[in-house]
N, C-alpha and C positions, 0 to 999 in steps of 0.2 A: 693804817688800818686796812687800806686796800691792798697793800703789799702782803700783809699777813693772810688775808682772804685768798689772794692769788696763790700764795705758797701752799695753803691748805688744799686748794682745788687741784694743784699739780700733784701733790702727794696722793690725793684720792684717785686721780686718774691713773697714776703709776701703779697703785695697789690693785685697781681693777684689771689692768693689763697683766700685772704679775699673777693675779689669781687665775685669769684665763689661761696663761701659759702653764701654770702648775696643773690645772685641771686637764688641759689638753695632753700633757705628758702622762698623767695618771690614767686617763681614759684610753689612750692609745696602747698602754701596757695591758689594760684589762681586756681590750677587744682582740688581743692576739690569742684568743682561745678557740677560734674556729678557722677552718680552712678558707671558707668563703663567707663574707659578711655583707648583709644589707642593713645599713644604719640609717635610722630616721631621727633627726634632731628636732625635738619639740621645745620651743622657747616661747616666751611671752614678752610683753613690753618692758619688763624689768630685767631681762637677761642682757648680759654684756659678754663680749669676747667670743661670740659665735663664729665670726669669720676666722679668727686666729685658731680656734679649735678645729675647724674644718681643714684648714691648711696644714696643721700639725698631723692630723690623721692621714691625709693624703701623702704626706712625706714619709710617715712611718709605716703605713700599711699599703701593700701593693694591690691585692685583689679586694677591693672595697668599693661599694657604691653608696653615696651619701645623699640623702634628701632632707632639706631643711623645711620646717613647717611651723608657722606662727600660730599659736593656740589662742583661741577665744572661746568662751563658754557656749557660744552659739554655733560653733562649727562641729560637724560630725564626721570629718574625714578620717579620724583615727579608727573608726569602725572598718573602713576599707583596708587600712594597713594591717589591722589585726586579723581580719577574716580572709585576707587574700590567699588564694590557693595556686598562685602562679608557679611556686616552687616550694620545696620542702626544706630549704635551708633555714637555719635560725635567723630571725629578724631582731635586731637590737633597736630599741626605742630609748633614746637618751632624753630624759626630762630635765630641762634647765629652766624651771618655772618657780613662781612664788609658792609659798606654803598652801594658800587657798586653792590655787589652780591645780597643784599636784594632787591634793586630796580630792578635788572635783573630778579629775580625770579618772582616778581609781574608783570613785563612787559610780561613775558612768560605766566603767568596765564591769563592776559587780552587778549593777541594776540591769544591764543589757546582756549579762552572761557571756561576756567576751573573753573569758579566761582561755588562754591557749599556751601550751608548753612550747610551742614553736616561736613564741615571742618572749624575749628577755628584756626586762626593763632595767635601765640604769638611771637612778635618781641622784642628781647633784644638788646638795642643799647645805645651808649653814644653820638650819633650825634643828636643834636637838629634839624638840617636841614632835617633829615629823615622824620620828621612829615609832613612838607610841601610837600616833594617829594612823599610820599605815598598818600597824598590827591589828587595829580594830576594823579596818576596811578590807584588807586583803582576804582572798578566799583561795582554797587549793586550786591549783591550775595556773596561778599567776606567780611567776618567778621574778623576784625583784632583788637588785643589789643597790645599796645606798652608799654614796660617797659623801660622808659628813666632814666638812672642812670647817672646823671651828676657827682655826687661824689660817693664814695664807699658805704656809709652807708645809702643813701637816694635816693629814686626813685619816679618818677611821673608815674602814670598809665593813659594811653589814650585808648579810645575805639572808634570804628568807628560807625557812624550813617548816615542815609540818610536824607538830608534836603528836603525842599519843591520843589526844582528844580531837584530832583533825583540825586544830586551829593553826593558822599561819603565824609564825613568829619571826622576828628579825634578830640575828645574833652577830656579834662583832667577831669577824674572822681574820682581820689583818689591820695593820697600821702602816701608813706610808708617809714618808717625809721627803721633801725635795732636797736633794744634796747640792743644788746650785743656788741656794738662798744666801750664801755667804756666811760669815761668822768665823769664830776661831777654829783652829785645826782640830781641837777635841770634839767640838759639836759636829764638824764635818765627818770626822771618823765615826762618831756615834750614828749619824744619819746613814752613812754607807753600810754600817753593820746591820742596822734595822732593815734596810732595803735588801741587802744580800740574804739575810735570814728569811725574809718573806719570799724572795725569789726561790730560795732553796727548798722551802717547805711547800710552796704552792706550784712550783714549776718543775717537778721532777721528771715529767715525760713531755716530749715535744708536743704531742696531741692533747695533753691534759694540763696545759699551762693554766695556772690560777683556777684549778678545778674547784677549789673551795669557794671561790667567788661565783663562778658559773658552773655549778656541778651538772654533770650529765645525768640522765635518768638512771643509768646503771649504778651511779653512786647514790642518788637521792632515794631510790626505792629498792635498795638492796635488802633492807630489813625494815619492815613496817611495824616492828615491836608490838605485835599482837593486836593491832587495830582491827575493828570490825568494819568491813566494807559492805556497801549495799550494791548488789548486782542486779541490773535490770535484764529481764529475760521473759520469754513467752514459751508456752508449751509447744514444742516443735520436734517431733520424732524425725530422725534419730539423733538430733544434735543436743537437745536439752529437754528432758522429760520432767514435768512437775507432778508432784503428788498433792492432790487437792484434799483439804479437810474442811469440814463444816464449821463455818464461822471463824476459821483461822487462816493465816497466810499460807500459801503453798510452800511445800518443801522441795528442794532439789532431789531428784531421784536417780536418773541414769542419763546417758548420752555422751556423745563425743566431746562437746564443749563442757559438759559437766566434769568429765575427767580432766580436761585442761585446767579448769578453775581449781579443782582439787590439788593438782600438781603445783599450780602457782601459789596456793595458800600454804602448802607445806614448804615450798622453797623460799618464799618471801615473808613468811611468818605473819600471816594475818588470818582472821576468821571472817566469815561472810554470811549474809542472809539474802535471799532472793526477793525481788520486788517486781511483780507483774504490772505493766501499765494498764490503766483502766480500759483502754480501747483494744488491748491485746494485739497490737500491730508492731511491725518493725518501725515504721514511721519515718519522719523527716520534716523539713520545712514545708509549711503549707502556704497556700495563696494568701490567706488572711494574716500571715506573719507569725502564726503559732508554730510550734514544733511538736509533732505527735509521736506516739509510740515509744519504743525503747530509746530512740534517739532523743526524744523530748525529755525523758527522765534524766539522761546524762546532761543535756544542754541546760536544764533548769536546776542542776545540782541536787536533785532528789536521789540520784544514784551516782556511785563513784565510777562505774564503768558498765558497759553492756556487752554481752556475748551471746550469740545464737545465730550462726550462719548469716552474719550481717555483711551486705555488699557495700563496698566503697563507692560512693558516687560524689560528684562535684558539689551537688546541692547539700549533701550531708556534711561535707568537709567544711562548709561555711559556719557550722554550729558546733561541731565536735572534732576531736583529733582521733585519727585511726592509728593502730599499730601496723607493723608490716604484715602483709597477707600471710596466713599460715595454712590456707586451704583454698584450692581452686576447683571449681566444678563447672560442668556444662549444663545448659538448659535444653530440654527435649520437648518437642511439640507432640502432644497426644491428641489424635482425632479419631473419629469412628472409622471402622474398616471400610474401604471403598466398595460400593455396591456394584453388582454386575449390570452392565449397560444393556438396554433392550436391543434385540436384533432386527426390529422392524425397519430401522433406517440404516442397517449395516452396509447397504450398497453405497452410502455416501461417506462412510467412515474412513476409507483409505486416505482421503485428502481433507485438509482443513477447508473451512468456508472461504477463506481468502484464495486458496488455490483453485477451488471451483469457479470462483468469480473471474479470476484471471484467465482460466482456461476457456470459459465462454467468450470472454472479450477477445482473446487471440483468435479463436475459431471464426468468429464473425468478422474480424478485421482482415484476416488473410485473404478471403475472397475478393473484396474491393481492391486490395493491394495488387493481387495477380491481374485483375481486370484492368487497372490503371496502367500497370507496366506493359501489358499486351497492347492496349489502345495507344499508348504513347509511341510504341515502336512499330505500329501497324502490323503486328504479328497476328497469326491465326491460332486459335485454340480448337482442337478437335475433340469430339465426343463420340464414343462408341455406342452403337445401338445393340443391346444384348437380347433383343426379342427372339423367341424360339423359332418363329416362322421365317424370319429374315436371316437368322444366323448372326454372325458378327459383321455388321456393316459400319463403315466409317463415314461420317458426315463432316465435311470441312466447313467450318463456320468462321466468318470474318467478324472480328470484334467491332469493326466500324459500322456494322449494320448491313453489309452487302449480302448477308445470308438471310435465312428465314427466321432469325431471332431465337434459335434453339439454345444457344449458349449466351447467356447474359450474366449480370452480377449475381442474380439469385441462383442460377444454376451452378456457378462456380462456388458460391458459399455452401450450397447443399453438398457438393462434392467434397469440400473441405471437411464438413461434418461427417460424411461417410468414411473419410480416412481416419477420423478420430475414433470411431466405433468399429474400425476394421471391417468395413463392408465392401471393400474393393474400390478401385479408382476407375473412372470413365473419362478422364481428361488426359490429353497429350498436347504437346506444344512443339512447334517447329523450331523455335529459337532456343539456343542453349542457355541463354540467360534465364528464360522462363522455366526451362527444365530444371535448372539448379535450384530455383525457388521452390518448385514443386517437390523436388527430391528432398530438400531440407525439411519441408513440412511432413513428408511421408516418414522420414527417419525419426522425427520428433514424435509422431503418432505411434510408431512401433515401440519406442522406449517408454512413452507414457502408458501405453497399454500393458506392457510387461510389468511396470511398477504397480499399476492399479490391480492387475489380476493377481500378482503375488501377495499384495497386502490384503486384498479382499479374501483370498483363500485362507490367510492366517486368521483374519477376523472370524470367518465362518467356522474354522476348525477349533480354535481355542477361544473360550469366553473372554470378553474384554470388560474391564472395570473402570470405575471413575479414577481420575488422576489423583493420587495421594498428595498430601501436604508434606513435602520433604524439605522445605526451606522457608526462610522468611519471605522470599518473593512469592512462593506458592501461598503462604498465609495471607499476604496482601491481596492476591487475586481472589482467594476464597472470601476475604472480608468484603470485597466489592460485590460478591455474589450473595451476600447475606450472612456469611459466617461471622460470629462474634467471638474473638479470643477471650478466654476466661483465665484470670490469674488471681492469686491470693491478694486480698486488699492490703494495702500498706507496704507491699514488698517493692524492691528495686525494679523488678520486671514490670510492674504496673507503671512505674514512673518512666521507664525507658520507652514503653509502647505509647504512653500518653503524651509526653512532652518532648520526645526526641525531635530534633530539627534536621537531622541527617539520617540517611539510611531508610529503614522501613518505619513509617509512622502510622498511627491509627488515631482518628479523631473521635474518641468515645469518652 
């Protein structure tokens, strides 16, 4: 009795390992549909063969990154995987879970509006009833391929599509049989024939391998077979103008984006009606967790897409998917014309306040410096007496106090000031070192006077105006002076100025 039980257990273990190998071989074939792959394997406590599957994929695929993740109903990490905006490459999520956990995952995706065409789901199951269950749960925006393995060596492959009524359905697109399961030569020949036919039909182009299993958007939405789509938009000249009617929904009228929608409707074979959000904003994720504006209409699946001069931002990318940009524009700051400055204080305009402060400081420090240098070397500084009665007389004064005290620190500082205002110089020195200090100061004063006189003449000749706001740095300075930038509520520019953490930021 124990031997029979042991034999049954060995067969069961062998079958589980065999099943894992078959699924690994099939999944590695399916994942060869993209140049670069980020694969997330989600499993639960009932899953087996995960390690063998990972090893097989690493051996078969070169450019691949794999993350394994054990799912429980209390964990929310799948939201980060789905809404990640680190790169735009497709992400594959392989579900190897029980029936209940698989349905629970897609129920959470639907309830939290996490559908994203950048995420491709691969569901591995043995439950035929899961096909119908997923058809009732899935919503447009979730692309799913189901690998249904009724027996160990043979699997049916289903993929999702959207029908004319905008419902997601699963259809059987291929059958796959493992040719290494053994058996007679006829069965092996039939297996090879089925696999080769599937490869020939699904892998005609190198970059479109198994495109029926993982169809690109260019294949999925080539023809929308006359479906009516809901377009979220707001009245915004010149991009999308709406025609309002009493008690009736607005009608599309004119505009750049209106013409684009018209061209898309003709090319992709669909009709549409516009839907304006209640807040009439562009919108995006809010602090309270809601999503406002046109972005909210798409995120909550009340509209199929939104178009109207919408800016791509990182926060918006967490709730909706964007197309490639088709229009680039610049933002211009508009402010009132600079007013003419009063001329009452024009005498101080040639230099900034900081320059005036430094000039006063240097003027009053130069006198003590000259006095200290003269006193330290026991040199004498002479001062001329320019009185009319005496003519020009020279009085030699000793800095050390041997003279009558006519030349001291105050006298030297005053003469430094006389040089600044070009009132002549009354000091001489016997030492060449002191002479060089005085000469440098006199040269500085001449250059300073020339700059001041030229700038003051320009100020007095031509009216001067307030500094205009020509850049974001100027806008930031104006904001500190009381200016408040005004932008249209709900636009991306408001979000940039309000919550930006680098560059120019405003705290309003």
